[in-house]
DSSP file (Angstrom, degrees, kcal/mol; ACC not computed):
  #  RESIDUE AA STRUCTURE BP1 BP2  ACC     N-H-->O    O-->H-N    N-H-->O    O-->H-N    TCO  KAPPA ALPHA  PHI   PSI    X-CA   Y-CA   Z-CA
    1    1 A M              0   0    0      0, 0.0     2,-0.1     0, 0.0    54,-0.1   0.000 360.0 360.0 360.0 131.1  -66.3   73.3  -54.3
    2    2 A S  E     +A   53   0A   0     51,-1.0    51,-1.9    64,-0.1     2,-0.3  -0.403 360.0 159.9 -66.9 142.1  -65.3   70.4  -56.5
    3    3 A Y  E     -A   52   0A   0     49,-0.2    64,-3.0    -2,-0.1     2,-0.3  -0.991  28.7-160.5-156.0 160.5  -62.7   71.2  -59.1
    4    4 A F  E     -A   51   0A   0     47,-1.6    47,-3.1    -2,-0.3     2,-0.4  -0.976  33.5-107.4-138.7 156.0  -60.0   69.8  -61.5
    5    5 A T  E     -A   50   0A   0     -2,-0.3     2,-0.7    45,-0.2    45,-0.3  -0.659  24.8-137.5 -86.9 131.9  -57.1   71.6  -63.1
    6    6 A W  E     +A   49   0A   0     43,-3.9    43,-0.6    -2,-0.4     2,-0.5  -0.794  29.9 168.2 -89.7 114.7  -57.3   72.4  -66.8
    7    7 A K        -     0   0    0     -2,-0.7     2,-0.8    41,-0.1    -2,-0.0  -0.919  11.6-172.5-128.6 104.6  -54.0   71.7  -68.5
    8    8 A E        +     0   0    0     -2,-0.5    -2,-0.0     1,-0.1     0, 0.0  -0.855  24.5 146.4-101.0 109.7  -54.2   71.7  -72.3
    9    9 A T  S    S+     0   0    0     -2,-0.8    -1,-0.1     2,-0.0     0, 0.0   0.342  76.1   9.4-123.5   5.4  -50.9   70.5  -73.7
   10   10 A G    >   +     0   0    0      2,-0.0     3,-1.0     3,-0.0     4,-0.4   0.197  61.6 147.5-175.5  39.9  -51.8   68.6  -76.9
   11   11 A L  T 3  S+     0   0    0      1,-0.3     3,-0.2     2,-0.1    17,-0.0   0.862  94.5  20.2 -55.2 -36.6  -55.4   69.0  -78.0
   12   12 A T  T >  S+     0   0    0      1,-0.1     3,-1.7     2,-0.1    -1,-0.3   0.227  89.2 111.6-117.2  14.5  -54.4   68.7  -81.6
   13   13 A S  T <  S+     0   0    0     -3,-1.0    -2,-0.1     1,-0.3    -1,-0.1   0.762  83.0  46.7 -64.5 -23.3  -51.0   67.1  -81.3
   14   14 A D  T 3  S+     0   0    0     -4,-0.4    -1,-0.3    -3,-0.2     2,-0.2   0.405  87.3 112.4 -96.8   3.1  -52.3   63.8  -82.9
   15   15 A C    <   -     0   0    0     -3,-1.7     3,-0.1     1,-0.1    -3,-0.1  -0.486  48.1-164.9 -78.5 145.6  -54.1   65.5  -85.8
   16   16 A T        +     0   0    0     -2,-0.2     2,-0.3     1,-0.1    -1,-0.1   0.410  68.1  30.8-111.2  -1.0  -52.8   65.0  -89.3
   17   17 A S  S  > S-     0   0    0      1,-0.1     4,-1.9     0, 0.0     5,-0.1  -0.973  78.0-112.1-150.7 163.8  -54.6   67.8  -91.2
   18   18 A L  H  > S+     0   0    0     -2,-0.3     4,-2.5     1,-0.2     5,-0.2   0.862 118.8  55.7 -65.4 -34.4  -56.1   71.2  -90.6
   19   19 A E  H  > S+     0   0    0      2,-0.2     4,-2.4     1,-0.2    -1,-0.2   0.910 106.8  49.2 -62.5 -43.6  -59.5   69.8  -91.1
   20   20 A A  H  > S+     0   0    0      2,-0.2     4,-2.1     1,-0.2    -1,-0.2   0.891 111.1  50.4 -63.3 -39.4  -58.9   67.3  -88.3
   21   21 A M  H  X S+     0   0    0     -4,-1.9     4,-2.3     2,-0.2    -2,-0.2   0.924 110.1  49.8 -64.2 -44.1  -57.6   70.2  -86.1
   22   22 A A  H  X S+     0   0    0     -4,-2.5     4,-2.4     1,-0.2    -2,-0.2   0.913 109.8  50.8 -61.7 -42.9  -60.8   72.2  -86.8
   23   23 A S  H  X S+     0   0    0     -4,-2.4     4,-2.7     1,-0.2    -1,-0.2   0.915 109.2  51.6 -60.1 -44.3  -63.0   69.3  -85.9
   24   24 A R  H  X S+     0   0    0     -4,-2.1     4,-2.3     1,-0.2    -1,-0.2   0.916 110.5  47.6 -60.2 -44.8  -61.2   68.8  -82.6
   25   25 A F  H  X S+     0   0    0     -4,-2.3     4,-2.5     2,-0.2    -1,-0.2   0.893 111.6  50.9 -64.4 -38.9  -61.6   72.4  -81.7
   26   26 A E  H  X S+     0   0    0     -4,-2.4     4,-2.1     2,-0.2    -2,-0.2   0.909 110.5  49.0 -64.1 -43.2  -65.3   72.3  -82.6
   27   27 A E  H  X S+     0   0    0     -4,-2.7     4,-2.1     1,-0.2    -2,-0.2   0.918 112.6  48.0 -61.0 -44.2  -65.8   69.2  -80.5
   28   28 A S  H  X S+     0   0    0     -4,-2.3     4,-2.6     1,-0.2    -2,-0.2   0.907 109.3  52.8 -64.3 -41.0  -64.1   70.8  -77.6
   29   29 A A  H  X S+     0   0    0     -4,-2.5     4,-2.2     2,-0.2    -1,-0.2   0.890 108.4  51.0 -62.4 -39.2  -66.1   74.0  -77.9
   30   30 A K  H  X S+     0   0    0     -4,-2.1     4,-2.4     2,-0.2    -1,-0.2   0.930 111.2  48.4 -60.5 -46.5  -69.4   72.0  -77.8
   31   31 A L  H  X S+     0   0    0     -4,-2.1     4,-2.7     1,-0.2    -2,-0.2   0.934 111.2  49.0 -61.7 -47.0  -68.2   70.2  -74.7
   32   32 A M  H  X S+     0   0    0     -4,-2.6     4,-2.4     1,-0.2    -1,-0.2   0.884 110.9  50.6 -62.1 -38.3  -67.2   73.5  -73.0
   33   33 A R  H  X S+     0   0    0     -4,-2.2     4,-2.2     2,-0.2    -1,-0.2   0.905 110.9  49.0 -67.2 -40.0  -70.6   75.1  -73.9
   34   34 A R  H  X S+     0   0    0     -4,-2.4     4,-1.6     2,-0.2    -2,-0.2   0.925 111.3  49.9 -61.6 -44.4  -72.5   72.0  -72.4
   35   35 A M  H  <>S+     0   0    0     -4,-2.7     5,-2.4     1,-0.2     4,-0.4   0.922 109.2  51.7 -62.3 -43.0  -70.4   72.2  -69.3
   36   36 A S  H ><5S+     0   0    0     -4,-2.4     3,-1.4     1,-0.2    -1,-0.2   0.911 108.5  50.8 -59.7 -43.4  -71.2   76.0  -69.0
   37   37 A K  H 3<5S+     0   0    0     -4,-2.2    -1,-0.2     1,-0.3    -2,-0.2   0.813 106.5  55.7 -63.5 -29.6  -74.9   75.3  -69.3
   38   38 A E  T 3<5S-     0   0    0     -4,-1.6    -1,-0.3    -3,-0.2    -2,-0.2   0.465 128.3 -96.6 -83.7  -1.6  -74.7   72.6  -66.6
   39   39 A G  T < 5S+     0   0    0     -3,-1.4    -3,-0.2    -4,-0.4    -2,-0.1   0.480  73.1 146.4 104.1   2.0  -73.1   75.2  -64.2
   40   40 A F      < -     0   0    0     -5,-2.4    -1,-0.3    -6,-0.2     2,-0.3  -0.454  27.6-165.0 -69.8 147.9  -69.4   74.6  -64.5
   41   41 A K  E     -B   52   0A   0     11,-2.3    11,-2.9    -2,-0.1     2,-0.5  -0.921  20.4-123.5-132.1 156.9  -67.2   77.6  -64.2
   42   42 A L  E     -B   51   0A   0     -2,-0.3     2,-0.4     9,-0.2     9,-0.2  -0.898  29.6-176.2 -99.7 128.1  -63.6   78.6  -65.0
   43   43 A Q  E     -B   50   0A   0      7,-2.9     7,-3.3    -2,-0.5     2,-0.5  -0.992  15.9-145.8-127.6 128.5  -61.7   79.9  -62.0
   44   44 A K  E     +B   49   0A   0     -2,-0.4     2,-0.4     5,-0.2     5,-0.2  -0.824  25.4 167.3 -95.3 128.1  -58.1   81.1  -62.2
   45   45 A E  E >   -B   48   0A   0      3,-2.4     3,-1.1    -2,-0.5    -2,-0.1  -0.950  66.6 -16.8-145.0 119.4  -55.9   80.4  -59.1
   46   46 A S  T 3  S-     0   0    0     -2,-0.4     3,-0.1     1,-0.3    -1,-0.1   0.927 127.5 -51.8  52.3  50.5  -52.1   80.8  -58.9
   47   47 A Q  T 3  S+     0   0    0      1,-0.2     2,-0.3     0, 0.0    -1,-0.3   0.707 117.2 115.5  59.3  23.3  -51.8   80.9  -62.7
   48   48 A K  E <   - B   0  45A   0     -3,-1.1    -3,-2.4   -41,-0.0     2,-0.6  -0.892  63.4-133.6-116.4 150.7  -53.8   77.7  -63.0
   49   49 A Q  E     -AB   6  44A   0    -43,-0.6   -43,-3.9    -2,-0.3     2,-0.4  -0.930  24.4-168.2-104.8 118.7  -57.2   77.3  -64.7
   50   50 A L  E     -AB   5  43A   0     -7,-3.3    -7,-2.9    -2,-0.6     2,-0.6  -0.891  16.0-145.7-108.6 133.9  -59.6   75.3  -62.5
   51   51 A I  E     -AB   4  42A   0    -47,-3.1   -47,-1.6    -2,-0.4     2,-0.3  -0.892  33.5-176.9 -95.5 119.3  -62.9   73.9  -63.8
   52   52 A T  E     -AB   3  41A   0    -11,-2.9   -11,-2.3    -2,-0.6   -49,-0.2  -0.778  23.7-175.0-120.6 160.2  -65.3   74.1  -60.9
   53   53 A H  E     -A    2   0A   0    -51,-1.9   -51,-1.0    -2,-0.3   -13,-0.1  -0.946  21.7-145.0-149.7 134.6  -68.8   73.1  -60.0
   54   54 A P  S    S+     0   0    0      0, 0.0   -14,-0.1     0, 0.0    -1,-0.1   0.700  87.2  69.8 -73.0 -17.5  -70.6   73.9  -56.7
   55   55 A N     >  -     0   0    0      1,-0.2     4,-2.3   -53,-0.1     3,-0.3  -0.877  65.4-163.0-106.8 109.1  -72.6   70.7  -56.7
   56   56 A P  H  > S+     0   0    0      0, 0.0     4,-2.6     0, 0.0     5,-0.2   0.812  88.9  57.8 -57.9 -32.8  -70.4   67.6  -56.1
   57   57 A A  H  > S+     0   0    0      2,-0.2     4,-2.0     1,-0.2     5,-0.1   0.913 109.1  43.6 -68.6 -41.1  -73.0   65.2  -57.4
   58   58 A I  H  > S+     0   0    0     -3,-0.3     4,-1.0     2,-0.2    -1,-0.2   0.929 113.4  52.6 -67.2 -43.6  -73.2   66.9  -60.8
   59   59 A F  H ><>S+     0   0    0     -4,-2.3     5,-1.3     1,-0.2     3,-0.8   0.937 113.1  43.7 -53.0 -49.8  -69.4   67.2  -60.9
   60   60 A E  H ><5S+     0   0    0     -4,-2.6     3,-1.9     1,-0.2    -1,-0.2   0.832 104.0  64.4 -67.0 -33.9  -69.1   63.4  -60.2
   61   61 A S  H 3<5S+     0   0    0     -4,-2.0    -1,-0.2     1,-0.3    -2,-0.2   0.737  97.9  56.4 -65.4 -20.7  -71.8   62.5  -62.7
   62   62 A W  T <<5S-     0   0    0     -4,-1.0    -1,-0.3    -3,-0.8    -2,-0.2   0.515 119.2-112.9 -84.8  -7.0  -69.6   63.9  -65.5
   63   63 A G  T < 5 +     0   0    0     -3,-1.9    -3,-0.2     1,-0.3     2,-0.1   0.607  65.3 148.5  86.9  12.9  -66.9   61.4  -64.4
   64   64 A F      < -     0   0    0     -5,-1.3     2,-0.5     1,-0.0    -1,-0.3  -0.477  46.1-127.4 -80.2 153.7  -64.4   64.1  -63.2
   65   65 A I        -     0   0    0     -2,-0.1     2,-0.4   -63,-0.0    -1,-0.0  -0.892  23.8-125.8-101.4 125.8  -62.0   63.4  -60.3
   66   66 A N        -     0   0    0     -2,-0.5   -62,-0.2     1,-0.1   -64,-0.1  -0.558  18.2-166.6 -74.1 126.5  -62.2   66.0  -57.6
   67   67 A E        +     0   0    0    -64,-3.0    -1,-0.1    -2,-0.4   -63,-0.1   0.270  44.5 126.2 -97.7  10.4  -58.8   67.5  -56.9
   68   68 A E  S    S-     0   0    0    -65,-0.3     5,-0.1     1,-0.1   -66,-0.0  -0.335  77.1 -88.1 -62.6 151.7  -59.8   69.2  -53.6
   69   69 A P    >>  -     0   0    0      0, 0.0     3,-2.1     0, 0.0     4,-0.9  -0.317  42.2-111.3 -58.1 146.4  -57.6   68.3  -50.6
   70   70 A P  H >> S+     0   0    0      0, 0.0     4,-1.0     0, 0.0     3,-1.0   0.839 116.5  60.0 -50.7 -40.2  -58.9   65.1  -48.9
   71   71 A Y  H 34 S+     0   0    0      1,-0.3    -3,-0.0     2,-0.2     0, 0.0   0.742 105.8  50.1 -65.5 -19.8  -59.9   66.9  -45.8
   72   72 A R  H <4 S+     0   0    0     -3,-2.1    -1,-0.3     1,-0.2    -4,-0.1   0.659 107.7  54.0 -86.8 -17.9  -62.3   69.1  -48.0
   73   73 A Q  H << S+     0   0    0     -3,-1.0    -2,-0.2    -4,-0.9    -1,-0.2   0.626  80.3 115.3 -91.0 -14.5  -63.8   66.0  -49.7
   74   74 A L     <  -     0   0    0     -4,-1.0     2,-0.3     1,-0.0    -3,-0.0  -0.279  40.8-177.9 -62.5 136.9  -64.8   64.2  -46.5
   75   75 A T        -     0   0    0      2,-0.0     2,-0.4     0, 0.0    -2,-0.0  -0.961  31.6-107.8-130.1 151.6  -68.5   63.7  -45.9
   76   76 A L        -     0   0    0     -2,-0.3    -2,-0.0     1,-0.0     0, 0.0  -0.652  28.7-154.1 -78.7 131.2  -70.3   62.1  -43.0
   77   77 A I        -     0   0    0     -2,-0.4     2,-0.1     0, 0.0    -1,-0.0  -0.926  18.0-126.9-108.5 118.5  -71.7   58.7  -43.9
   78   78 A P        -     0   0    0      0, 0.0     2,-0.3     0, 0.0     0, 0.0  -0.372  25.4-154.8 -65.2 140.1  -74.7   57.7  -41.8
   79   79 A T        -     0   0    0     -2,-0.1     2,-0.2     3,-0.0     3,-0.1  -0.851  19.9-106.5-114.8 153.0  -74.3   54.3  -40.1
   80   80 A K        -     0   0    0     -2,-0.3     2,-0.1     1,-0.1    -1,-0.0  -0.480  45.4 -96.5 -72.4 145.5  -77.0   52.0  -38.9
   81   81 A N        +     0   0    0     -2,-0.2     2,-0.3     2,-0.1    -1,-0.1  -0.427  51.6 179.8 -62.9 132.8  -77.5   51.8  -35.2
   82   82 A S        -     0   0    0     -2,-0.1     2,-0.4    -3,-0.1    -3,-0.0  -0.876  40.7-112.7-131.3 166.6  -75.7   48.8  -33.8
   83   83 A N              0   0    0     -2,-0.3    -2,-0.1     1,-0.2     0, 0.0  -0.182 360.0 360.0 -90.8  41.2  -75.2   47.4  -30.4
   84   84 A V              0   0    0     -2,-0.4    -1,-0.2     0, 0.0    -3,-0.0   0.431 360.0 360.0 -99.2 360.0  -71.5   48.2  -30.3
């Protein structure tokens, strides 16, 4: 299953007002709700929060980078028949 680790260390660190902080939280909430509707899930593993999706194509279409170990990411790529 495709996943990336959620590490929030500064969502509002660059905000200069409470209004700016509120806007940032609202934008983030909208994004999380959209992700949830698209099938993304939150999975806790070893005190980490992983954002997962069972469909690698949808995961990739959002521009996320899959953090699965390389041996889990491998897919067979069909090759054309050659005279080799």
